[in-house]
C-alpha positions in Angstrom: 258.8 296.2 96.0 260.8 299.2 94.8 260.7 300.9 98.2 261.5 297.4 100.0 265.0 297.3 97.8 265.0 301.6 99.1 264.9 300.9 102.4 267.3 297.8 102.7 269.9 299.4 100.2 269.7 302.5 102.7 270.1 300.7 105.7 273.4 298.7 103.9 274.9 301.6 103.5 274.1 302.7 107.0 275.1 299.0 108.4 278.4 299.7 106.5 279.6 302.9 107.6 278.8 302.4 111.0 281.0 299.3 111.4 283.4 300.8 109.2 283.6 303.5 111.6 283.6 301.0 114.7 286.7 299.6 112.8 288.4 303.0 112.9 287.9 303.5 116.5 288.1 300.6 118.1 290.9 299.1 116.6 293.1 302.4 115.9 291.0 305.4 117.7 290.9 304.7 121.1 294.3 303.8 121.8 294.9 306.6 124.4 291.3 306.3 126.0 292.1 302.6 126.3 295.1 303.9 128.0 293.2 306.0 130.8 290.9 303.4 131.3 291.4 300.3 134.7 292.0 296.4 133.8 288.6 295.7 134.5 287.2 299.6 132.3 289.9 298.0 129.7 288.0 294.5 129.9 284.5 296.1 129.3 285.5 298.3 127.2 286.5 295.1 124.9 283.5 293.0 125.6 281.4 296.4 123.9 283.1 296.7 121.4 282.3 293.3 120.8 278.4 293.9 121.0 279.0 296.1 118.3 281.0 294.0 115.6 278.5 291.8 116.6 275.4 293.6 116.3 276.2 294.6 112.8 277.4 291.9 111.7 274.4 290.2 112.2 272.0 293.0 110.1 274.5 293.1 107.6 274.0 289.5 107.4 270.2 289.2 107.4 270.5 292.4 104.7 272.2 290.0 102.8 270.2 286.9 102.9 267.3 289.7 102.9 269.1 291.1 98.6 269.4 287.1 98.0 265.9 286.3 98.6 264.8 289.2 96.8 267.1 289.1 93.6 265.7 285.3 93.4 269.5 283.7 94.7 267.8 281.9 97.7 263.9 280.8 97.9 261.8 283.0 100.3 260.3 280.6 102.6 264.9 279.7 103.8 263.9 283.6 105.4 262.9 281.7 108.5 266.1 279.4 108.6 267.8 279.8 112.0 271.0 280.6 109.8 269.4 283.0 108.8 267.5 284.8 110.9 268.7 288.0 112.2 270.8 287.4 115.2 270.3 288.6 118.6 272.0 291.2 120.4 273.6 291.0 123.5 272.5 294.1 125.9 274.4 296.6 127.0 274.3 297.7 130.7 273.1 301.4 130.9 275.9 301.7 133.6 278.1 301.1 131.2 277.5 302.8 128.6 277.5 305.6 131.1 281.3 305.0 132.0 282.2 304.7 128.4 283.8 307.5 125.7 281.5 309.5 124.6 282.7 308.5 121.0 282.3 304.7 122.4 278.7 305.5 123.6 277.8 307.4 120.4 278.8 303.8 118.1 276.8 301.9 120.9 273.7 303.2 121.1 274.4 303.8 116.9 274.0 300.0 116.8 271.5 299.1 119.0 268.9 301.6 117.4 269.8 299.9 114.2 269.9 296.5 114.9 266.7 297.3 117.0 264.5 298.7 114.1 266.7 295.9 111.9 264.9 293.6 114.0 261.3 295.2 113.7 261.3 294.4 109.8 262.3 291.4 110.2 259.4 290.9 113.0 257.0 293.2 110.5 257.4 290.4 107.9 255.7 288.1 109.8 252.4 289.7 110.6 249.8 289.3 108.8 249.2 292.7 106.7 247.4 295.4 108.7 243.7 296.1 108.0 243.3 299.4 105.9 240.9 301.6 108.2 239.5 302.8 105.4 238.5 299.6 103.5 236.9 299.0 107.3 235.0 302.2 106.4 233.7 301.2 103.4 232.9 298.0 104.4 230.5 299.6 106.8 228.8 302.0 104.5 228.6 298.9 102.4 227.0 297.2 105.0 224.0 299.7 106.7 223.6 300.4 102.3 
């Protein structure tokens, strides 16, 4: 339980830092870069910034739900309620990603990576516990005796 709590806390800190960096970049730090883009590229850029924000908000909401479950504020079975599940992330076209400024590309990739890691944790919660290879070997030895 302590390991899970530390993992969730670390992911939450990472998500909040990334959200702050993304907000700072997409809201304020990109005016000059955006001005150099054509009209269509500006729309694509805005869409990608929304995707980053959406990915991060889904991750943060999921992490807050996990914290609430761990603290007993909500029941563990509520985790599978569709409103409490990790939201889907819209994919980013690799060709679009290649056309983004370096900082935007870095933030997009970081948000994709964070969402995928949290998604793996979310999926693992539904999986049955993995069989222990050591337990399997002990069982084999016991059967042979």
